[in-house]
N, C-alpha and C positions, 0 to 999 in steps of 0.2 A: 281418399281410401280410411278405411275403416280404423277405429281404434284399438286399444287393448281390451275394450270390454266385450268386442264383438270376436275376439279371437284371432284379429289380425293385426298387423304391424303399423304403427302411425311413423309418419315420416319426420317426426319431432322427436321419436323416442331413441335413445342411445342405448347399445349394449348394457352398458353399466350407466346408473343414474347414482343419484344422491342417496337416494332411500336404500340401495345396495351396499352402501359404504357405512353408513351410520352404525347399523350392529352387525359383525359380520357373522355369518353363520356356519362359512366355509363351504357353502354349495354352489359358489359363484365358480368353478373351475369352467376351464375352455370347453372340456367336452358336455358339461351341463348347459354351458350358454350356446353351443353350437346346436346341440340337439333341439333347444327349445326354440331357437332362432329359426332352424329348419323346418320344425313342424309347423309354424305360423306363417311359412311364405305362401303367396297365392300361388294359383296354378300357372298364371302368365309368367311367373319368374322362375317358379320350379321347373319349368318346361326347357328352359335354356341354361339350367343350372349343370356342372359337371359334379355330381354328387360324391364322386369318387374324390375329388381333391376340395371340394365345397368351396372354393375360392375363385374359381373361373366363372366369371360372370360376364358374359358377351352382352352387352348392352344394345348392340346393333341390331339383335335377333329379338328384341323384346318387342312386344306390341302391347299398346293399351297403356301405358305408363307414361305419365306426365314427366317434364324434365326434372323438378323436384325428386320425384319418385326415383328416376333413375340414377340420380345424385346420391340419394339417402342408400340406395342398396349398395352402391359401389363402396361409400363410406363404410357401410357394415361389414361387407366381405374383408375390406383391407382389415378392419378393425380386428375381427376374429381370426385373420392372418398372423396379425401382430401380437395375440395373445397367446397363439401358438408356440411364436417365437420366444415368449417369455417363459412359457414353461419349459421349453426347451433349454433355455438358458438356466432355470432352476435346476434341471437336474444333471447339469456338468460343472466341473469344478475348471474348467479351462478358459482362461481371460483372453477376450477378443483383444488380438493387438493388430496393428496395421501390418499386413500382409508384406514380407520383404522384398518380394518379386514385384509386385506394384509399386514400391516405392522406388526399386531400380529403374523400372520404366519409366517413373515421372521423371527422375534425374536426366535419364537418356533424352525424354522428348524435351525437356529444357534447354539440355547442352546444343542438341540438334538444331532447335529453334534458334539461340543464340547465334552460332556458326553461319546459318542460313541468313539471318538478319545482317550479319556483316557483310557476306558476299553481294547479299542483293543490294546492299547501300552503294558497295564500290559501284556497281553496274549501273545503278540510277544516277548517281553522281555522273556518270559519264554521259549517258543519255540527257540530262539535263542541259551539260555544256554543249553537246552538240545541237540539240534541238531548240533550246531556249523558249521551252513552252512553260506556260505557267501551272499547268494543269499537270505536266511532269514533273514539275519543281515541287507542286503539292504534294505528291507521290512520292519523291524523294526525302522531303521533310518528315513525312509519315515513316519513312523506313529508318530516319536517322533517331527519329522518337522510341520507334520499335526497339531498336539498340540501347537507349536509355531505359526504357521502360522494362526491359527483358532484364538489364542489369538489376533494377529495382526489386523484381519480381524473385531473381536469385539470390540477393541478398536477404529478402525476407525468408526464401526457404532455408538458407543456410542460418540465419538466426534462430529459429524456430528448434532446430536441431540442435544447435549450442547452448544447454540449459546450467545456467547458475541456480541454484535453489536458493544461495543465500542473497543473490540480488533480487531475483524474481521468483518467488517462492510457490506460484503456481504455474510456472513455465511461462512461454512466450507465444502461445498459440494465437494469440492477438495480434501477433505480427501478419499474419495472411490478409484479415480483411482490412488492415492499413496499410499493407503494401499495395492490395487489389484498389484500395482507394485513392492512394497518391499516383498508381498507374493509370486511373481513368481522369484525373485533373489533370495529368499531364497531355494525355491525350486530348483533352477537351479545349484545353489551351492551345493546343496544336491547330485544333480546328479555326478556332477566333483568329489566330495567326494569319493562316491561309485564307479566310473570309475578309480581312481588312487588307491584305496585298492583291487577292482578286478584284476587289472593289475599286481600289485605287487604279487598276490597270483598265478597267471599264469606264472609270471618270476620264481618265488620261485620253482615250481615243486614240490609243498608239497601235497602229496596226504593225505586225511584224512581217519579215521577209519570208519568201516561201521556203518550205525544206527541199533540199536535195533530194535525188532517189537514193544516194547513200545514206544520208541522214535518218530517211524512214525506214531504210533497211533495218540500220542498227536501233531505230526505236522499237521496231515491229520485234527484232529479236529480243533486245533486253527486256521488253514489257511482257511479251508473252511468256520469257523463260520464267520472269518472276511470279508471274500470275500462276502458273503451273506448280510451281515450287511452293508456293503459299496455297494453292488448294490441297496438295499432297500432304502438307504441313497440318492443315486444318483437318483432313480426314483422319491423319495420326493420332493427334492431339483430343478430339473432341469426346471420346468416349472414354477418358481417362475419369478415374474417381477422385483425382486430385484438383482441388480447386485453383490452384496458381497454374496446372496445366490447362483447366478448362479457359483460364485466363488468356492464355496464350493460345489458345484454340478460338476464341472470339476474334482475338488480333488478328489471326491467320485470315479469318473471314473476312473481317473488315478490310484488311489488303488486298483480296482478292476482288472487293468491291470497287476500291479507289484504283487499283492498279487497270481494271476495266474501262470505268468512267474516264478516267485521266487518258488514256490511249485514245479512246474514241472522241472525245473532247478534242485532244491534241490535233488527231488526224482530221476531224472534219472542221476545225478552225484553220487547219492550213490549206484544206482544199476548197472549202466555201467562203463562211464567214469568220472573221479573226475572233469575235466577241462569244464564238462557242467555247473557246479554249478558258477563258475565265470565267464563263457562267458555269462550265462543268467544275471549275475548281470551287465556285460557291458552293454548287449542289454537295461536293465532298465535305465541305466545311460545316455546313448545315447537319449533314448527317453524321458527321463527326462529333458535333457538340451535344446534339440529341439522344444519341446511342451510349455515348459514354457518360453523360451527365445523369442519366438514369440509374447507371451501375453505381455511383458514388452515392445517391439519396436512397435508393430502394434496393432490395434484393430481385436481380434481374439475371434470367437463364442461368439459374443456381449458384449465383455469386452472393455472397454475404457483403451489403455495404454497410453504410453508415448506421442504418437501422441495426444491424447485428451488435454495435457496441453501447448501444442505450438500453439495452434490457427489454428487449421485445420479447411477448409472451410466448410459448411456444402454440402449435395447432391443438385444437381440442382433441384431434385422434391421438395425438402424442401424449397429452394428460391423462387420455383414458387408459393408454398402456402403461402407465407409471401407476395410475389408481388400480389397475388390475394386479400388477406385480405386487403392489403394498397388500392388497387383501388378500392375497395367496401366502404371504411371510406368516409364520406359524407363532401364535399366541398375541396376535394383535387384535384387540377388541373393537376398536373404531379407528377410523381414517379422519383425522380433522382438516387436515390440507394438504394438498398436492399442488406444488409449483414449479414451475419451468420457465426458465427465461434465456435469452441469448446474452453472453458476454464474451463475445468474439466467434470462432468456429461453430462451437458446439455449446450444448445447455449447461447450464447451472440449475440444479435441482434441490427443491425444500420440502420436506417432508414433516407433517406433524402426526404422531400416531398416539392412540390411548392404550397403556398397558395395565395389567390388573394391579391395583393399589398395593397388594400384598405382596407383590414380586420382590424376590432379593436384587440388590443394587447389581449384583454381578451377573444374574440372568437377563436383566433387561439391558444392559451394556451390551452383552452377547447378543441379542435380539437387533438391537439397534445397529451394531457394528456390520452384523452378517446382511442387513437390509440395504445399507450403504454400499457394502461390496456387491451386493446385486444390481442395484441401480447403476453404477458406475461400470458394469458390464456391458451396457448397453453402448453401442457404437454411436449415439448422438449426444450422450452424457460425457462433461468433463469433470465434473464434479458433484456429489451429492452430500446435503446436511440433512439429517435426520434427528429430529426432536422429540424426545420421549415425555408423556405426559400420563396423569393418572385420572383426568376427566377433560372432557370438551366443549365445557360451558363458559370457559373465560374469554378475554377480549384479544384481537390479535397481539403476538409478542412484540412486534416491531411496528414502528411508523412509518410512513412514506413522506420523505422529506419533498417540500417543494421549494425550498431556495436554500443556496448555499449559507453555512454559517457564517458569521462575521468573523475577519480575521482579526 
């Protein structure tokens, strides 16, 4: 792909670069950036673009573009859309708050999930006693842990709502990733316990007596019912915007897998070879450990794991969105630093801007405060800190600690 000197776009060129932000001329509006970007699009991209919306870019219809070029254009169109959102935000005084209806739906999903877990646990305990299957026992233990983990997530949700600003000055949103991490750790521990139990049964080489037709009937009824209920709950919870409800959804999906594998292993082990039953339990255990361990260590499937609690930086696309918002703020001469990092569910943002040296303190404070309010209106941001300065040539104000101070 050609570079900017030949009038086309480079796959390494962002919509906003460092040179745009050092000295602000006020020309970097959404409309000017959009017009300039669209005017330089090659014909092979323009032919599949919905110019009316300017954001609908169908990658599957493009021909002659490399993988990097397709990813570049997808990122740029997404960035343009985020700039438009910023402009919309700046023209309204309304504060974006969590939709009450969505919150009610989230709590309803949690309660239904908890009630279903109680009911299914009772059914599975009965099935385990009647069949004496290790795979069904593994599924029953999973349901027991579901109930415990559901209690953890519900407690997390309630704790986030009960705010004491004297004890927790910035709220308790960090309870959400902590609760999900505990939930995932409990599930991974369950998997290890099942693994040990199934391995012991394989080593002992102790065959079980065959199930009667009545036992098989109860086994089918209980396990198929549990699978259908969990599948319905997964469909109900998976589209929620609440991370805790999505954790429930992931658990429901996991239960569908464990129920199916457990049922198949129990039936095949009873009909053909006894070792199929503990072998199925080992497969479930390995799946449990790998699935939930990933949630603890990394961001997986939309969940914020341990990484979210150690200050991981925001993606470049979000930093560009913040930079655009800052450059559009009145009387900002230069943007020195734009920094965003995780501190729980949402981002903390630090912005350093340069204002005219002769500006009165009252006006400078008003500029900084209104910019802080605008940044905190973004749904991804929990708290913003705006630092005002009269020049941008100094060293960074803060040092990064590499070790804990001596106690």
